[in-house]
N, CA, C and O of each residue as an XYZ file, in Angstrom:
840
protein
N     113.051    -33.581    -51.247
C     112.082    -32.694    -51.629
C     110.847    -33.450    -51.614
O     110.933    -34.611    -52.014
N     109.678    -33.015    -51.221
C     108.386    -33.718    -51.225
C     107.304    -33.231    -52.388
O     107.356    -32.044    -52.710
N     106.679    -33.779    -52.801
C     105.837    -33.156    -53.653
C     104.658    -32.336    -52.888
O     103.931    -31.467    -53.369
N     104.671    -32.836    -51.603
C     103.600    -31.779    -50.934
C     104.566    -30.347    -50.598
O     103.934    -29.296    -50.488
N     105.705    -30.312    -50.476
C     106.023    -28.694    -50.729
C     106.333    -28.139    -51.852
O     107.135    -27.206    -51.810
N     105.840    -28.521    -53.006
C     105.720    -28.442    -53.947
C     104.423    -27.872    -54.714
O     104.278    -27.351    -55.820
N     103.481    -28.209    -53.594
C     101.970    -27.711    -54.144
C     101.259    -29.072    -54.896
O     100.222    -29.005    -55.556
N     101.873    -30.052    -54.705
C     101.205    -31.492    -55.187
C     100.298    -31.893    -54.207
O     100.481    -31.428    -53.082
N      99.267    -32.729    -54.400
C      98.588    -33.105    -53.457
C      97.894    -34.382    -54.214
O      98.011    -34.468    -55.436
N      97.256    -35.254    -53.562
C      96.759    -36.738    -53.982
C      95.397    -36.236    -54.506
O      95.081    -36.916    -55.482
N      94.570    -35.392    -54.246
C      93.485    -35.152    -55.010
C      93.638    -34.599    -56.260
O      92.826    -34.900    -57.134
N      94.891    -33.550    -56.583
C      95.219    -33.094    -57.725
C      95.625    -34.213    -59.104
O      95.388    -34.123    -60.309
N      96.298    -35.209    -58.323
C      96.837    -36.155    -59.167
C      96.078    -37.135    -59.711
O      96.442    -37.875    -60.624
N      94.797    -37.156    -59.044
C      94.171    -38.701    -59.339
C      93.855    -38.496    -60.879
O      94.515    -39.336    -61.491
N      93.219    -37.831    -61.625
C      92.927    -37.956    -62.930
C      94.483    -38.351    -63.481
O      94.380    -39.527    -63.832
N      95.284    -38.095    -63.617
C      96.709    -38.127    -64.323
C      96.873    -39.576    -63.808
O      97.018    -40.454    -64.658
N      96.865    -39.936    -62.401
C      97.200    -41.292    -61.842
C      96.115    -42.282    -62.629
O      96.856    -43.152    -63.086
N      94.869    -42.588    -62.998
C      93.941    -43.300    -63.187
C      94.338    -43.502    -64.625
O      94.381    -44.635    -65.104
N      94.671    -42.266    -65.427
C      94.896    -42.449    -67.085
C      96.225    -43.343    -66.914
O      96.221    -44.330    -67.649
N      97.214    -43.221    -66.202
C      98.493    -43.654    -65.968
C      98.320    -45.107    -65.791
O      99.056    -45.962    -66.283
N      97.120    -45.353    -64.927
C      97.239    -46.831    -64.508
C      96.728    -47.515    -65.489
O      97.224    -48.640    -65.533
N      95.679    -47.252    -66.576
C      95.033    -47.543    -67.693
C      96.376    -47.927    -68.572
O      96.562    -49.120    -68.811
N      97.260    -47.009    -69.031
C      98.151    -47.021    -70.285
C      99.335    -48.169    -69.505
O     100.228    -48.703    -70.161
N      99.161    -48.375    -68.209
C     100.310    -49.389    -67.624
C      99.802    -51.079    -67.222
O     100.385    -52.102    -66.863
N      98.295    -50.656    -67.535
C      97.474    -51.806    -67.319
C      97.369    -52.376    -66.090
O      97.158    -53.583    -65.970
N      97.527    -51.442    -64.912
C      98.213    -51.770    -63.627
C      96.628    -51.378    -62.797
O      95.746    -50.780    -63.413
N      96.488    -51.729    -61.626
C      95.498    -51.101    -60.735
C      96.007    -49.621    -60.511
O      97.233    -49.568    -60.415
N      95.518    -48.711    -60.432
C      95.527    -47.201    -60.112
C      96.248    -46.976    -58.462
O      96.941    -46.019    -58.115
N      95.983    -47.748    -57.914
C      96.245    -47.741    -56.488
C      97.928    -48.076    -56.454
O      98.657    -47.917    -55.474
N      98.396    -48.660    -58.006
C      99.777    -48.827    -57.596
C     100.374    -48.027    -58.381
O     101.316    -48.554    -58.974
N     100.152    -46.737    -58.663
C     100.863    -45.615    -59.365
C     101.067    -44.547    -57.993
O     100.149    -44.090    -57.312
N     102.025    -44.387    -57.874
C     102.572    -43.327    -56.761
C     101.831    -41.994    -57.498
O     101.834    -41.718    -58.698
N     101.148    -41.206    -56.299
C     101.125    -40.057    -56.658
C     101.566    -38.630    -56.566
O     101.480    -37.685    -57.350
N     102.166    -38.794    -55.125
C     102.966    -37.869    -54.469
C     104.678    -38.213    -54.291
O     105.572    -37.410    -54.023
N     104.759    -39.369    -54.487
C     106.439    -39.751    -54.118
C     106.879    -40.054    -55.486
O     107.141    -41.142    -55.998
N     106.914    -38.496    -56.124
C     108.382    -38.878    -57.243
C     109.304    -38.337    -56.911
O     109.249    -37.465    -56.044
N     110.139    -38.604    -57.353
C     111.659    -38.328    -57.021
C     111.858    -36.577    -57.434
O     111.504    -36.179    -58.543
N     112.353    -35.797    -56.581
C     112.520    -34.251    -56.742
C     112.887    -34.274    -58.197
O     112.077    -33.729    -58.947
N     114.016    -34.833    -58.763
C     114.175    -34.471    -60.329
C     112.795    -34.842    -61.124
O     112.756    -34.140    -62.135
N     112.083    -35.369    -61.068
C     110.772    -35.745    -61.871
C     109.786    -34.584    -61.203
O     108.656    -34.618    -61.688
N     109.918    -33.910    -60.532
C     108.649    -32.752    -59.954
C     108.713    -31.471    -61.360
O     109.618    -30.891    -61.959
N     107.935    -31.476    -61.389
C     107.954    -30.097    -62.478
C     107.712    -28.854    -61.793
O     107.312    -28.946    -60.632
N     107.845    -27.931    -62.192
C     107.612    -26.856    -61.438
C     106.296    -26.034    -61.786
O     105.909    -26.073    -62.954
N     105.743    -25.459    -61.060
C     104.115    -24.868    -61.143
C     103.861    -24.534    -62.492
O     102.753    -24.717    -62.996
N     105.126    -23.904    -63.305
C     104.939    -23.279    -64.678
C     105.103    -24.436    -65.609
O     104.407    -24.511    -66.622
N     106.081    -25.429    -65.277
C     105.864    -26.509    -66.088
C     104.681    -27.077    -66.106
O     104.126    -27.171    -67.201
N     103.880    -27.693    -64.676
C     102.933    -28.055    -64.996
C     101.593    -27.566    -65.898
O     100.820    -28.260    -66.559
N     101.610    -26.060    -65.665
C     100.448    -25.347    -66.360
C     100.843    -25.450    -67.963
O      99.999    -25.560    -68.853
N     102.277    -25.396    -68.179
C     102.579    -25.333    -69.551
C     102.305    -26.650    -70.370
O     102.147    -26.689    -71.590
N     102.267    -27.982    -69.301
C     102.608    -29.142    -70.311
C     100.445    -29.400    -70.370
O      99.723    -29.949    -71.203
N     100.169    -28.746    -69.173
C      98.263    -28.806    -69.372
C      97.776    -27.991    -70.242
O      96.623    -28.096    -70.660
N      98.602    -27.076    -70.618
C      97.748    -25.770    -72.288
C      98.528    -26.774    -73.409
O      97.845    -27.247    -74.317
N      99.811    -27.052    -73.337
C      99.961    -27.868    -74.849
C      99.092    -28.708    -74.859
O      98.156    -28.568    -75.647
N      99.142    -29.784    -74.021
C      98.084    -31.078    -74.205
C      96.918    -30.874    -74.774
O      96.512    -31.652    -75.637
N      95.877    -29.306    -74.196
C      94.869    -28.810    -74.553
C      95.039    -28.351    -76.110
O      94.104    -28.527    -76.891
N      96.116    -27.827    -76.483
C      96.210    -27.402    -77.552
C      96.490    -28.235    -79.146
O      96.386    -27.865    -80.316
N      96.930    -29.655    -78.413
C      96.984    -30.619    -79.446
C      95.542    -31.515    -79.237
O      95.182    -32.203    -80.192
N      94.889    -31.511    -78.255
C      93.822    -31.998    -78.161
C      92.425    -30.925    -77.254
O      92.072    -31.035    -76.080
N      91.883    -29.930    -78.337
C      91.098    -28.885    -77.299
C      89.459    -29.452    -77.779
O      88.900    -29.975    -78.744
N      89.193    -29.018    -76.583
C      87.446    -29.204    -76.435
C      86.817    -28.651    -77.617
O      86.960    -27.518    -78.077
N      85.852    -29.931    -78.195
C      84.932    -29.502    -79.368
C      83.605    -29.927    -78.744
O      83.179    -29.384    -77.724
N      82.871    -31.047    -79.466
C      81.709    -31.460    -78.900
C      81.945    -32.299    -77.580
O      81.070    -32.404    -76.722
N      83.156    -32.872    -77.483
C      83.775    -33.763    -76.309
C      84.860    -33.357    -76.022
O      85.659    -32.833    -76.799
N      85.060    -33.636    -74.418
C      86.214    -33.240    -73.561
C      87.207    -32.688    -74.145
O      87.306    -33.167    -75.275
N      88.229    -31.688    -73.880
C      89.419    -31.731    -74.333
C      90.661    -32.616    -73.485
O      90.484    -33.366    -72.524
N      91.617    -32.367    -73.980
C      92.778    -32.824    -73.078
C      93.219    -32.638    -71.293
O      93.646    -33.489    -70.514
N      92.912    -31.188    -71.074
C      92.564    -29.999    -69.985
C      91.658    -31.021    -69.128
O      92.022    -31.582    -68.095
N      90.092    -31.184    -69.919
C      88.982    -31.430    -68.861
C      89.473    -32.880    -68.396
O      88.974    -33.214    -67.322
N      90.429    -33.910    -69.027
C      90.183    -34.976    -68.322
C      91.622    -35.342    -67.666
O      91.886    -36.471    -67.253
N      92.604    -34.137    -67.621
C      93.805    -34.473    -66.598
C      95.132    -34.974    -67.449
O      96.160    -35.427    -66.945
N      94.859    -34.779    -68.911
C      96.268    -35.277    -69.853
C      97.154    -34.657    -69.309
O      98.043    -35.454    -69.008
N      97.502    -33.234    -68.891
C      98.481    -32.913    -68.385
C      99.535    -33.466    -67.109
O     100.765    -33.503    -67.144
N      98.754    -33.818    -66.146
C      99.436    -35.045    -65.111
C      99.388    -36.130    -65.451
O     100.017    -36.945    -64.777
N      98.656    -36.582    -66.590
C      98.884    -37.783    -66.590
C     100.719    -38.036    -67.226
O     101.562    -38.876    -66.910
N     100.760    -36.693    -68.372
C     102.209    -36.579    -68.810
C     103.521    -36.735    -67.791
O     104.626    -37.241    -67.983
N     103.009    -36.170    -66.777
C     104.133    -35.790    -66.177
C     104.621    -37.239    -65.240
O     105.752    -37.693    -65.067
N     103.187    -37.770    -64.701
C     103.369    -39.049    -64.176
C     103.955    -40.100    -65.019
O     104.624    -41.020    -64.547
N     103.665    -39.939    -66.437
C     104.284    -40.849    -67.779
C     105.480    -40.891    -67.658
O     106.076    -41.961    -67.532
N     106.289    -39.311    -67.679
C     107.539    -39.286    -67.740
C     108.521    -40.052    -66.505
O     109.444    -40.859    -66.613
N     107.901    -39.436    -65.343
C     108.342    -40.038    -64.118
C     108.118    -41.555    -64.180
O     108.769    -42.227    -63.380
N     107.422    -42.083    -64.884
C     107.763    -43.859    -64.598
C     108.458    -44.160    -66.249
O     108.621    -45.275    -66.744
N     108.775    -42.903    -66.858
C     109.748    -43.647    -68.031
C     108.569    -44.345    -68.947
O     108.594    -45.523    -69.303
N     107.824    -43.664    -69.172
C     106.386    -44.942    -70.326
C     107.028    -44.247    -71.471
O     107.651    -43.187    -71.522
N     106.684    -45.198    -72.457
C     107.353    -44.896    -73.959
C     108.707    -44.681    -74.042
O     109.025    -43.974    -74.997
N     109.848    -45.170    -73.157
C     111.182    -44.857    -73.418
C     111.361    -43.761    -72.749
O     112.544    -43.789    -72.410
N     110.711    -42.479    -72.224
C     111.404    -41.292    -71.975
C     112.011    -41.139    -70.868
O     112.361    -40.048    -70.417
N     112.295    -42.909    -70.008
C     113.217    -42.724    -68.764
C     114.928    -43.306    -69.537
O     116.007    -43.118    -68.976
N     114.790    -43.876    -70.640
C     115.937    -44.597    -71.120
C     116.961    -43.419    -71.639
O     116.681    -42.337    -72.156
N     118.197    -43.973    -71.339
C     119.442    -43.045    -71.960
C     119.282    -42.774    -73.456
O     119.009    -43.687    -74.235
N     119.450    -41.536    -73.839
C     119.442    -40.861    -75.023
C     120.330    -42.028    -75.752
O     121.280    -42.567    -75.184
N     119.947    -42.322    -76.949
C     121.327    -42.372    -78.180
C     122.016    -41.588    -78.454
O     121.521    -40.461    -78.492
N     123.024    -41.677    -78.684
C     124.236    -40.826    -78.984
C     124.032    -39.913    -80.480
O     124.732    -38.932    -80.729
N     123.180    -40.318    -81.212
C     123.032    -39.758    -82.459
C     121.752    -38.665    -82.247
O     121.692    -37.566    -82.798
N     121.053    -39.054    -81.604
C     119.569    -37.990    -81.141
C     120.473    -36.709    -80.056
O     119.608    -35.896    -79.731
N     121.323    -36.454    -79.670
C     121.774    -35.592    -78.547
C     122.344    -34.802    -79.570
O     123.131    -35.229    -80.414
N     121.855    -33.431    -79.463
C     122.253    -32.189    -79.992
C     122.319    -31.201    -79.245
O     121.760    -31.295    -78.153
N     123.098    -29.808    -79.635
C     123.589    -29.186    -78.490
C     122.097    -28.494    -77.990
O     122.106    -27.963    -76.880
N     120.790    -28.483    -78.790
C     119.722    -28.373    -78.514
C     119.260    -28.925    -77.141
O     118.767    -28.336    -76.179
N     119.618    -30.460    -77.370
C     118.891    -30.945    -75.857
C     119.817    -31.496    -74.890
O     119.509    -32.165    -73.903
N     121.195    -31.093    -75.331
C     122.510    -31.826    -74.323
C     122.042    -30.995    -73.128
O     121.805    -31.735    -72.172
N     121.825    -29.672    -72.860
C     121.551    -29.162    -71.227
C     120.611    -29.805    -70.320
O     120.741    -29.790    -69.096
N     119.389    -30.531    -71.129
C     118.781    -31.192    -70.730
C     118.749    -32.534    -70.059
O     117.768    -33.095    -69.570
N     119.960    -32.942    -70.120
C     120.345    -34.523    -69.893
C     120.251    -34.743    -68.410
O     120.688    -33.942    -67.584
N     119.690    -35.809    -68.138
C     120.035    -36.420    -66.620
C     121.227    -36.788    -66.431
O     121.888    -36.843    -67.468
N     122.001    -37.191    -65.058
C     123.202    -37.804    -65.313
C     123.739    -39.476    -65.916
O     124.829    -39.988    -66.170
N     121.803    -40.081    -65.974
C     121.931    -41.342    -66.465
C     121.872    -41.224    -68.022
O     122.119    -42.266    -68.629
N     121.568    -40.061    -68.793
C     121.480    -39.592    -69.931
C     120.515    -39.703    -70.483
O     120.593    -39.742    -71.711
N     119.352    -39.792    -69.928
C     117.963    -39.784    -69.970
C     117.359    -38.020    -70.399
O     118.284    -37.213    -70.312
N     116.452    -37.597    -70.681
C     116.047    -36.339    -71.346
C     115.220    -35.651    -70.017
O     114.149    -36.236    -69.854
N     115.381    -34.883    -69.323
C     114.536    -33.844    -68.687
C     113.256    -32.869    -69.867
O     113.307    -31.720    -70.308
N     112.382    -33.805    -70.017
C     111.658    -33.492    -71.390
C     110.873    -32.329    -71.139
O     110.799    -31.432    -71.979
N     110.238    -32.274    -69.960
C     109.383    -30.849    -69.560
C     109.984    -29.562    -69.520
O     109.462    -28.526    -69.931
N     111.463    -29.715    -68.842
C     112.302    -28.216    -68.696
C     112.756    -28.242    -70.540
O     112.838    -27.089    -70.963
N     112.958    -29.001    -71.305
C     113.377    -28.927    -72.687
C     112.123    -28.222    -73.362
O     112.173    -27.152    -73.968
N     111.012    -28.984    -73.162
C     109.630    -28.300    -73.671
C     109.734    -26.597    -73.414
O     109.614    -25.789    -74.335
N     109.947    -26.271    -72.188
C     109.283    -24.718    -71.838
C     110.458    -24.072    -72.499
O     110.108    -23.027    -73.047
N     111.825    -24.351    -72.647
C     112.870    -23.615    -73.281
C     112.427    -23.633    -74.715
O     112.393    -22.657    -75.464
N     112.092    -24.874    -75.001
C     112.049    -24.862    -76.774
C     110.912    -23.488    -76.802
O     111.203    -22.409    -77.319
N     109.531    -23.796    -76.113
C     108.544    -22.847    -76.507
C     108.420    -21.241    -75.903
O     107.731    -20.279    -76.241
N     109.216    -21.411    -75.073
C     109.833    -19.999    -74.704
C     110.298    -19.335    -75.285
O     109.835    -18.220    -75.527
N     111.912    -19.983    -75.939
C     112.254    -19.237    -77.053
C     111.851    -19.212    -78.751
O     112.390    -18.622    -79.687
N     110.861    -19.971    -78.703
C     110.049    -19.625    -80.036
C     109.249    -18.591    -79.900
O     108.729    -18.235    -80.958
N     108.871    -17.775    -78.641
C     107.978    -17.347    -78.198
C     108.496    -15.881    -78.454
O     107.882    -14.910    -78.897
N     109.963    -16.020    -77.997
C     110.572    -14.812    -77.864
C     110.512    -14.208    -76.491
O     110.796    -13.024    -76.311
N     110.062    -15.193    -75.302
C     109.721    -14.742    -74.125
C     108.838    -15.713    -73.520
O     109.087    -16.906    -73.693
N     107.782    -15.339    -72.795
C     106.702    -16.160    -72.163
C     105.908    -17.048    -73.055
O     104.715    -16.745    -73.066
N     106.101    -17.652    -73.504
C     104.679    -18.847    -74.489
C     103.375    -18.499    -73.851
O     102.397    -18.170    -74.521
N     103.372    -18.598    -72.153
C     101.724    -18.800    -71.834
C     101.608    -17.375    -71.870
O     100.406    -17.216    -71.655
N     102.038    -16.411    -71.988
C     101.487    -14.844    -72.121
C     101.035    -14.665    -73.345
O     100.501    -13.572    -73.534
N     101.086    -15.483    -74.347
C     100.690    -15.171    -75.971
C      99.390    -15.648    -75.801
O      98.967    -16.325    -74.864
N      98.560    -15.084    -77.160
C      96.933    -16.036    -77.170
C      96.862    -16.687    -77.747
O      97.771    -16.923    -78.542
N      95.712    -17.400    -77.707
C      95.386    -18.845    -77.868
C      95.667    -19.204    -79.565
O      95.833    -20.339    -80.011
N      95.672    -18.079    -80.269
C      96.284    -18.281    -81.883
C      97.646    -18.502    -81.597
O      98.080    -19.644    -81.748
N      98.409    -17.583    -81.200
C      99.390    -17.437    -81.429
C     100.244    -18.923    -80.609
O     101.223    -19.362    -81.214
N      99.921    -19.473    -79.562
C     100.158    -20.468    -78.969
C     100.169    -21.792    -79.842
O     101.046    -22.656    -79.853
N      99.386    -21.763    -80.326
C      98.664    -22.556    -81.479
C      99.503    -22.779    -82.478
O      99.856    -23.904    -82.830
N     100.005    -21.325    -83.183
C     101.161    -21.530    -84.172
C     102.226    -21.923    -83.590
O     102.629    -23.029    -83.948
N     102.884    -21.323    -82.720
C     104.283    -21.743    -82.097
C     104.076    -23.320    -81.827
O     104.789    -23.937    -82.619
N     103.371    -24.164    -81.009
C     103.012    -25.341    -81.358
C     103.119    -25.649    -82.422
O     104.318    -25.851    -82.613
N     102.472    -25.851    -83.444
C     102.221    -26.135    -84.803
C     103.345    -26.160    -85.654
O     103.535    -26.973    -86.559
N     104.261    -25.000    -85.236
C     105.793    -25.036    -85.926
C     106.402    -26.051    -85.452
O     106.999    -26.858    -86.165
N     106.325    -26.122    -84.258
C     107.424    -27.212    -83.286
C     107.228    -28.653    -84.246
O     108.036    -29.347    -84.863
N     105.523    -28.740    -84.016
C     105.078    -30.157    -84.345
C     105.383    -30.572    -85.960
O     105.615    -31.700    -86.394
N     105.297    -29.160    -86.787
C     105.915    -29.472    -88.084
C     107.286    -30.094    -88.415
O     107.567    -31.080    -89.096
N     108.137    -29.130    -87.658
C     109.732    -29.419    -87.689
C     109.733    -30.645    -87.122
O     110.252    -31.375    -87.966
N     109.442    -31.299    -86.156
C     109.813    -32.849    -85.297
C     109.089    -33.663    -86.356
O     109.688    -34.717    -86.569
N     107.904    -33.498    -87.145
C     107.503    -34.587    -88.041
C     107.659    -34.410    -89.455
O     106.883    -34.906    -90.272
N     109.082    -33.405    -89.884
C     109.171    -33.523    -91.065
C     109.674    -34.461    -91.872
O     109.955    -35.270    -90.987
N     109.915    -34.840    -92.586
C     110.379    -35.758    -93.424
C     111.690    -35.834    -93.312
O     112.196    -34.779    -93.695
N     112.808    -36.947    -92.803
C     114.074    -36.758    -92.699
C     114.466    -35.931    -91.626
O     115.655    -35.719    -91.388
N     113.586    -35.470    -90.991
C     114.076    -34.462    -89.240
C     114.579    -35.228    -88.395
O     114.154    -36.363    -88.182
N     115.680    -34.626    -87.729
C     116.307    -35.679    -86.708
C     115.276    -36.002    -85.728
O     114.224    -35.367    -85.796
N     115.443    -37.059    -84.656
C     114.582    -37.221    -83.683
C     114.248    -36.006    -83.017
O     115.114    -35.133    -83.065
N     113.282    -35.767    -82.457
C     112.867    -34.743    -81.522
C     111.978    -35.252    -80.042
O     111.335    -36.302    -80.030
N     112.049    -34.509    -79.072
C     111.620    -34.646    -77.887
C     110.016    -34.772    -77.905
O     109.371    -35.565    -77.219
N     109.491    -33.831    -78.825
C     108.103    -33.877    -79.046
C     107.923    -34.825    -79.565
O     106.723    -34.980    -79.340
N     108.212    -35.606    -80.109
C     107.473    -36.882    -80.951
C     106.910    -37.824    -79.442
O     105.783    -38.262    -79.209
N     108.142    -37.905    -78.615
C     107.575    -38.818    -77.653
C     106.629    -37.986    -76.535
O     105.897    -38.644    -75.797
N     106.668    -36.523    -76.434
C     105.746    -35.707    -75.709
C     104.275    -36.022    -76.021
O     103.405    -36.402    -75.238
N     104.178    -35.746    -77.524
C     102.776    -35.926    -78.431
C     102.433    -37.502    -78.237
O     101.258    -37.698    -77.927
N     103.130    -38.498    -78.345
C     102.537    -39.448    -78.226
C     101.812    -39.847    -76.613
O     100.810    -40.506    -76.332
N     102.741    -39.176    -75.813
C     101.912    -39.314    -74.413
C     100.433    -38.671    -73.983
O      99.517    -38.947    -73.208
N     100.768    -37.637    -74.971
C      99.367    -37.047    -74.609
C      98.445    -37.657    -75.421
O      97.310    -37.768    -74.957
N      98.704    -38.160    -76.737
C      97.274    -39.121    -77.255
C      96.932    -40.321    -76.357
O      95.771    -40.707    -76.225
N      98.053    -40.939    -75.700
C      97.928    -41.777    -75.045
C      97.106    -41.874    -73.707
O      96.382    -42.780    -73.294
N      97.436    -40.688    -73.172
C      96.578    -40.352    -71.948
C      95.418    -39.741    -72.465
O      94.574    -39.790    -71.571
N      95.002    -39.239    -73.375
C      93.765    -38.731    -73.848
C      92.525    -39.832    -74.366
O      91.331    -39.904    -74.074
N      93.304    -40.551    -75.171
C      92.729    -41.818    -75.309
C      92.334    -43.162    -74.422
O      91.473    -44.039    -74.492
N      93.239    -42.895    -73.708
C      92.995    -43.995    -72.652
C      92.058    -43.534    -71.362
O      91.760    -44.236    -70.396
N      91.679    -42.163    -71.613
C      90.401    -41.552    -70.662
C      89.173    -42.083    -71.036
O      88.996    -42.474    -72.190
N      87.995    -42.162    -69.885
C      86.854    -42.362    -70.715
C      86.034    -41.606    -71.441
O      85.101    -42.124    -72.055
N      86.325    -39.957    -71.477
C      86.199    -39.071    -72.837
C      86.291    -39.900    -74.223
O      85.452    -40.346    -75.005
N      87.797    -39.898    -74.157
C      88.934    -40.127    -75.431
C      88.282    -41.606    -75.970
O      88.126    -41.824    -77.171
N      88.003    -42.374    -75.146
C      87.574    -43.782    -75.660
C      86.637    -43.910    -76.096
O      86.554    -44.414    -77.216
N      85.433    -43.474    -75.340
C      84.091    -43.760    -75.623
C      83.407    -42.815    -76.381
O      82.605    -43.174    -77.243
N      83.725    -41.222    -76.066
C      83.144    -40.048    -76.651
C      83.691    -39.579    -78.282
O      83.189    -39.565    -79.406
N      85.218    -39.163    -77.572
C      85.548    -39.013    -78.970
C      85.803    -40.254    -80.239
O      85.563    -40.100    -81.436
N      86.381    -41.550    -79.544
C      86.278    -42.729    -80.619
C      85.068    -43.259    -80.225
O      84.532    -42.890    -79.181
N      84.598    -44.065    -80.932
C      83.531    -44.814    -81.076
C      83.863    -46.165    -80.182
O      84.842    -46.855    -80.467
N      82.932    -46.518    -79.017
C      83.759    -47.190    -78.353
C      82.148    -48.607    -78.396
O      80.979    -48.293    -78.171
N      82.626    -50.030    -78.736
C      81.824    -50.936    -78.829
C      82.041    -51.805    -77.744
O      83.217    -51.634    -77.424
N      81.454    -52.769    -76.903
C      81.826    -53.474    -75.893
C      82.009    -54.760    -76.728
O      81.132    -55.281    -77.417
N      83.575    -55.299    -76.530
C      83.912    -56.353    -76.929
C      83.517    -57.531    -76.238
O      83.776    -57.635    -75.039
N      82.869    -58.508    -76.906
C      83.233    -59.266    -78.377
C      82.008    -58.695    -79.138
O      82.230    -58.994    -80.311
N      80.856    -58.042    -79.079
C      79.987    -57.670    -79.914
C      79.872    -58.398    -81.030
O      79.953    -59.609    -80.827
N      79.713    -58.075    -82.126
C      79.134    -59.041    -83.291
C      80.173    -58.800    -84.751
O      80.106    -57.686    -85.270
N      80.993    -59.714    -85.302
C      81.640    -59.818    -86.410
C      80.875    -59.005    -87.538
O      79.681    -59.126    -87.814
N      81.854    -58.096    -88.177
C      81.272    -57.219    -89.445
C      82.306    -57.263    -90.225
O      83.265    -56.553    -89.925
N      82.374    -58.113    -91.430
C      83.676    -58.145    -92.271
C      83.970    -56.888    -92.686
O      85.136    -56.498    -92.627
N      82.955    -56.069    -93.166
C      83.007    -55.121    -93.665
C      81.813    -53.746    -93.499
O      80.625    -53.697    -93.818
N      82.552    -52.900    -92.980
C      81.600    -51.995    -92.554
C      81.901    -50.392    -93.435
O      82.972    -49.794    -93.538
N      80.741    -50.064    -93.903
C      80.942    -48.927    -95.244
C      81.077    -47.540    -94.119
O      80.334    -47.344    -93.156
N      81.949    -46.890    -94.446
C      82.536    -45.665    -93.921
C      81.629    -44.334    -94.498
O      81.571    -44.080    -95.701
N      81.047    -43.661    -93.627
C      79.776    -42.495    -93.186
C      81.041    -41.160    -93.339
O      82.250    -41.284    -93.139
N      80.490    -40.243    -93.641
C      80.821    -39.050    -93.213
C      81.107    -38.457    -91.940
O      80.139    -37.954    -91.370
N      81.914    -38.419    -91.524
C      81.590    -37.920    -89.631
C      81.736    -39.303    -89.028
O      81.321    -39.410    -87.874
N      82.197    -40.270    -89.542
C      82.254    -41.167    -88.273
C      83.489    -41.763    -87.529
O      84.542    -42.181    -88.011
N      83.093    -41.693    -86.249
C      84.598    -42.064    -85.507
C      85.131    -43.225    -85.671
O      84.583    -44.296    -85.933
N      86.462    -42.922    -85.473
C      87.259    -44.494    -85.087
C      86.925    -45.215    -84.090
O      86.346    -44.789    -83.090
N      87.295    -46.463    -84.305
C      86.622    -47.558    -83.021
C      87.901    -47.088    -82.062
O      89.021    -47.082    -82.574
N      87.746    -46.727    -80.782
C      88.705    -47.138    -79.702
C      89.320    -48.168    -79.852
O      90.538    -48.031    -79.970
N      88.782    -49.513    -79.907
C      89.342    -50.756    -79.637
C      90.347    -51.148    -81.102
O      90.669    -52.290    -81.428
N      90.713    -49.876    -81.836
C      91.371    -50.170    -83.023
C      92.230    -48.820    -83.309
O      92.470    -48.299    -84.398
N      92.648    -48.383    -81.923
C      93.247    -47.537    -81.943
C      94.855    -47.524    -80.989
O      94.835    -48.166    -79.939
N      95.673    -47.081    -81.226
C      97.065    -47.746    -80.706
C      98.110    -46.762    -80.176
O      99.017    -47.048    -79.395
N      97.819    -45.388    -80.789
C      98.538    -44.526    -80.224
C     100.259    -44.227    -80.697
O     101.174    -43.534    -80.254
N     100.062    -45.249    -81.926
C     101.401    -45.730    -82.645
C     101.292    -44.373    -84.305
O     102.096    -43.480    -84.570
N     100.408    -44.641    -84.835
C     100.432    -43.539    -86.236
C      99.861    -42.185    -85.660
O      98.822    -42.187    -85.000
N     100.290    -41.482    -85.820
C      99.989    -39.961    -85.430
C     100.937    -39.145    -85.707
O     102.118    -39.493    -85.705
N     100.443    -37.677    -86.044
C     101.520    -36.674    -86.865
C     100.510    -35.687    -87.651
O     100.955    -34.796    -88.374
């Protein structure tokens, strides 16, 4: 089964591929656009879902949102490449009844089918049919559960990390949402913080979030 048969094409994947190349530190030409394994191809609905969820995490404000820069497709490609350990077999202590049905034969997790099932179940049906306020509420509940102190490991933490990585390695995320200054620039040992000051893109690691 090829990407073309599922509606995927090179032009649609270009934004996600460019972001993935930046995150991996390789030329964009080295990222496969349509040659994904059949098991890694999302359904059209899963692709819409991750684009929508990404935009709920980082909506458009005075700067572009996650949907605007192609973060949803970045997440699809990042998962296919196993970025941030998403392609590794799950540790035995993280396997629960809720995630077990979504494991591959090699023990790794199919993150997008899991997310689709998790959000649809929370929505009592079709998550995408709800209005923006309700989708935001449902995702916020999942986020709060995943990041609660003492909570068991959740696949959402990896997905959210990829959404943030995709956005903040984009031009908009790295130079508009964050404050960009060309390195080496100049050394300033003490910079007073002002209200509304943006974080520096050179100081962002996608490690601390939640």
